[in-house]
C-alpha positions as CSV (number, residue, x, y, z in Angstrom):
1,M,19.5,-5.3,-29.2
2,K,19.0,-2.5,-27.0
3,V,15.7,-2.1,-27.8
4,V,14.8,-5.9,-27.1
5,E,16.7,-5.5,-24.1
6,N,14.6,-2.1,-22.9
7,M,11.3,-4.0,-23.7
8,K,12.0,-7.6,-21.1
9,N,12.9,-4.8,-18.7
10,K,9.8,-3.2,-19.0
11,L,8.0,-6.5,-19.2
12,Y,9.5,-7.5,-15.7
13,F,8.5,-4.6,-14.2
14,V,4.8,-4.7,-15.6
15,L,4.9,-8.5,-14.2
16,S,6.4,-7.5,-10.7
17,T,4.2,-4.4,-10.0
18,G,0.9,-6.2,-11.2
19,G,2.1,-9.2,-9.5
20,I,2.8,-7.2,-6.3
21,L,-0.6,-5.1,-6.9
22,V,-2.7,-8.2,-6.9
23,T,-0.8,-10.1,-3.8
24,L,-1.3,-6.5,-1.7
25,I,-5.2,-6.9,-2.8
26,F,-5.7,-10.7,-1.3
27,L,-3.8,-9.6,1.5
28,F,-5.8,-6.2,2.2
29,Y,-8.9,-8.3,2.1
30,F,-7.7,-10.9,4.5
31,S,-6.2,-8.4,6.8
32,T,-9.4,-5.7,6.9
33,F,-12.4,-8.5,6.1
34,C,-11.1,-11.3,8.3
35,L,-9.1,-10.9,10.7
36,N,-10.1,-9.0,14.1
37,D,-7.1,-7.4,15.5
38,N,-4.4,-7.2,12.5
39,R,-2.3,-4.4,14.1
40,L,0.9,-6.4,14.7
41,S,-0.1,-9.8,12.5
42,G,1.9,-11.2,10.2
43,V,-0.2,-10.2,6.8
44,N,0.5,-6.6,8.1
45,F,4.0,-6.9,7.9
46,C,3.7,-8.6,4.5
47,I,1.9,-5.7,3.2
48,V,4.2,-2.9,4.6
49,F,7.5,-5.1,3.4
50,L,5.7,-5.1,0.0
51,M,4.8,-1.7,0.0
52,I,8.2,-0.1,-0.1
53,T,9.3,-2.5,-2.9
54,N,10.9,-0.6,-5.5
55,P,7.6,-1.4,-8.2
56,I,5.2,0.2,-5.8
57,V,7.3,3.2,-5.1
58,N,7.4,4.0,-8.4
59,L,3.7,4.2,-8.8
60,F,3.7,7.2,-7.0
61,R,6.8,8.8,-9.1
62,V,6.9,10.6,-12.4
63,R,10.2,10.1,-13.1
64,E,10.5,6.2,-12.2
65,K,13.8,4.5,-11.3
66,M,13.4,1.1,-12.6
67,V,15.4,-2.0,-10.9
68,K,16.7,-3.2,-14.0
69,S,17.8,-6.6,-12.5
70,Y,16.6,-10.0,-14.3
71,F,17.6,-11.3,-10.6
72,Y,15.2,-9.0,-8.4
73,H,12.1,-9.3,-10.4
74,I,12.0,-12.9,-10.8
75,S,12.6,-13.0,-7.4
76,L,10.2,-10.8,-6.5
77,N,7.7,-12.6,-8.1
78,L,7.9,-15.8,-7.1
79,I,7.3,-14.4,-3.2
80,C,4.5,-12.6,-4.5
81,L,3.2,-15.8,-6.1
82,Y,4.2,-17.6,-2.7
83,L,2.3,-14.8,-0.6
84,L,-0.8,-14.9,-3.0
85,C,-1.3,-18.8,-2.3
86,K,-0.6,-18.1,1.4
87,S,-3.4,-15.4,1.0
88,I,-5.6,-17.2,-0.6
89,A,-5.8,-20.1,1.8
90,S,-6.0,-18.2,4.4
91,I,-8.8,-16.8,3.1
92,I,-10.5,-19.9,2.7
93,T,-9.1,-21.1,6.0
94,F,-11.0,-18.3,7.5
95,Y,-14.2,-19.0,5.9
96,V,-14.1,-22.6,7.0
97,S,-12.6,-23.4,9.9
98,G,-12.1,-19.2,11.7
99,G,-10.1,-16.3,12.0
100,N,-7.2,-17.8,14.6
101,T,-7.0,-20.6,12.1
102,A,-6.2,-18.7,9.5
103,N,-4.0,-16.2,11.1
104,N,-1.7,-19.4,12.2
105,L,-0.9,-19.3,8.6
106,F,1.2,-16.1,8.6
107,H,2.8,-16.6,12.1
108,N,4.9,-19.6,11.1
109,V,9.0,-19.6,10.1
110,D,8.2,-19.4,6.6
111,I,6.6,-15.9,6.9
112,V,9.9,-15.0,8.5
113,V,12.1,-16.1,6.2
114,V,9.8,-14.4,3.5
115,L,9.7,-11.2,4.9
116,G,13.8,-11.6,5.5
117,L,13.8,-12.1,1.6
118,L,11.8,-9.0,0.9
119,L,14.2,-6.8,3.2
120,G,17.1,-8.4,1.4
121,L,15.6,-7.1,-1.8
122,F,15.0,-3.6,-0.5
123,I,18.3,-3.8,0.9
124,L,19.9,-4.9,-2.5
125,S,17.6,-2.7,-4.8
126,F,20.2,0.4,-3.6
127,F,22.6,-1.3,-5.4
128,L,21.3,-2.4,-8.6
129,K,21.5,-0.5,-11.5
130,K,18.6,1.5,-12.2
131,E,17.1,3.1,-15.5
132,E,15.3,6.3,-15.2
133,I,12.3,6.9,-17.3
134,E,9.5,9.6,-17.4
135,G,6.5,8.3,-16.1
136,N,2.4,10.0,-16.7
137,K,1.9,12.5,-14.8
138,H,-1.8,12.4,-15.3
139,K,-2.0,9.2,-13.1
140,L,-2.0,11.4,-10.2
141,V,-5.5,11.7,-10.3
142,W,-6.0,7.9,-10.6
143,L,-3.6,7.4,-7.8
144,Y,-5.6,10.0,-5.8
145,I,-9.2,8.6,-5.8
146,G,-8.3,4.9,-5.8
147,L,-6.4,5.6,-2.3
148,L,-9.4,7.7,-0.8
149,F,-11.6,4.5,-2.3
150,L,-9.4,1.9,-0.8
151,G,-9.0,4.0,2.7
152,I,-12.8,4.4,3.2
153,I,-13.2,0.7,3.3
154,P,-12.2,0.1,6.9
155,L,-15.2,2.2,8.2
156,F,-17.2,-0.2,7.0
157,R,-15.3,-2.9,9.5
158,E,-15.1,-0.4,12.3
159,M,-11.6,-0.7,12.6
160,F,-9.5,2.0,14.3
161,A,-6.5,-0.3,15.2
162,I,-4.3,2.9,16.2
163,S,-5.9,4.1,19.5
164,F,-3.2,6.5,20.1
165,F,-4.4,9.1,17.8
166,T,-7.8,8.3,18.8
167,N,-7.0,8.8,22.5
168,L,-4.6,11.6,21.8
169,F,-8.0,14.0,19.8
170,E,-10.1,12.4,22.4
171,M,-12.2,11.0,20.0
172,S,-12.2,7.5,22.1
173,S,-15.2,8.7,24.6
174,L,-17.4,9.9,21.1
175,D,-19.7,7.2,19.8
176,T,-18.7,4.9,17.0
177,S,-21.2,6.0,14.5
178,L,-20.2,9.6,15.6
179,R,-16.5,9.0,14.6
180,I,-17.3,6.8,11.4
181,L,-19.4,10.0,10.4
182,L,-16.4,12.9,11.1
183,L,-14.0,10.2,9.1
184,F,-16.5,10.2,6.4
185,L,-17.4,13.9,6.3
186,V,-13.2,14.1,5.8
187,F,-13.5,11.6,3.4
188,L,-15.7,13.6,1.2
189,Y,-13.3,16.8,1.9
190,L,-10.6,15.0,0.5
191,L,-12.9,14.2,-2.7
192,N,-14.1,16.7,-3.1
193,Y,-10.5,18.1,-4.3
194,A,-9.6,15.4,-6.0
195,R,-9.4,17.0,-9.6
196,S,-8.9,21.0,-8.7
197,I,-5.4,20.0,-7.3
198,Y,-2.9,22.3,-9.2
199,R,-0.1,22.7,-7.0
200,A,2.4,21.1,-4.8
201,S,1.8,22.4,-1.6
202,E,-2.0,22.1,-2.2
203,L,-1.7,17.8,-2.8
204,R,0.8,17.9,0.4
205,T,-1.5,19.1,2.4
206,K,-4.4,16.7,1.0
207,A,-1.8,13.9,1.5
208,F,-0.9,15.0,4.7
209,I,-4.8,14.9,6.1
210,F,-5.0,11.8,4.2
211,L,-2.0,10.3,6.2
212,L,-3.8,11.6,9.6
213,Y,-7.1,9.7,8.5
214,S,-5.2,6.5,7.9
215,F,-4.1,6.3,10.7
216,F,-7.1,7.1,12.6
217,T,-8.2,4.0,10.5
218,G,-5.6,2.0,10.9
219,N,-5.0,1.2,7.2
220,I,-1.5,0.3,5.7
221,L,-2.3,0.4,2.6
222,T,-3.5,3.9,2.6
223,I,-0.3,5.1,5.5
224,F,2.2,4.2,2.4
225,G,0.3,5.9,-0.2
226,S,-0.6,9.3,1.2
227,F,3.1,9.3,2.5
228,Y,4.4,8.5,-0.7
229,L,2.1,11.3,-2.4
230,F,3.4,13.4,0.1
231,I,7.0,13.2,-0.6
232,Y,6.4,13.0,-4.3
233,A,4.2,15.9,-4.5
234,E,6.5,18.3,-6.9
235,Q,6.7,15.8,-9.6
236,F,3.2,15.6,-10.4
237,L,2.0,19.0,-9.8
238,I,3.6,23.0,-9.9
239,N,6.0,23.0,-7.1
240,D,5.8,26.4,-5.5
């Protein structure tokens, strides 16, 4: 019976993780390629709340703490299904009617309700029973490279959403093409070390640089991803 229960828990967790990742892909596409100014949009709030869920956080842990509650995973999957349908409808609406009409789909009362439910599930996850399992340390390379290529996408859209950091380092006076070139060089530097990071301190250094890079490009997915790599570095590599 315990084996069957463990298999059910694993299935729920895999479905939740897959559902969130697919939903994030469509939300990210809509945010990156459809919206002109996405700093305070409803779609970005949805991305933020999905990035702090238990399945996503566990992607960046080696010692995964998997929530065992069926209610949690079923609720999460239903919310993701709704957001997925919403994001697909928004993308279609964008290409048919334009950006303002599409963005309005993420500024209605239902999105406030969805964010409230996600926040409630996030708080609830701290009190639910969890099963700790040992993950695969070799997934670091795929996580790191995957995040890097997600991080380069906004460069092609000239998205420098968080202007505070740009102004702080006086990059705003630079030509757009030069800014993109500088950020692309940072990307190449981070990519060059993708398979030669052996210590937690090295990973933290690269993750911190990547975190700053993500703030410059306004990429919410890689902001959270690089932050998770920073705080869970010792789980993947030798802690020195």
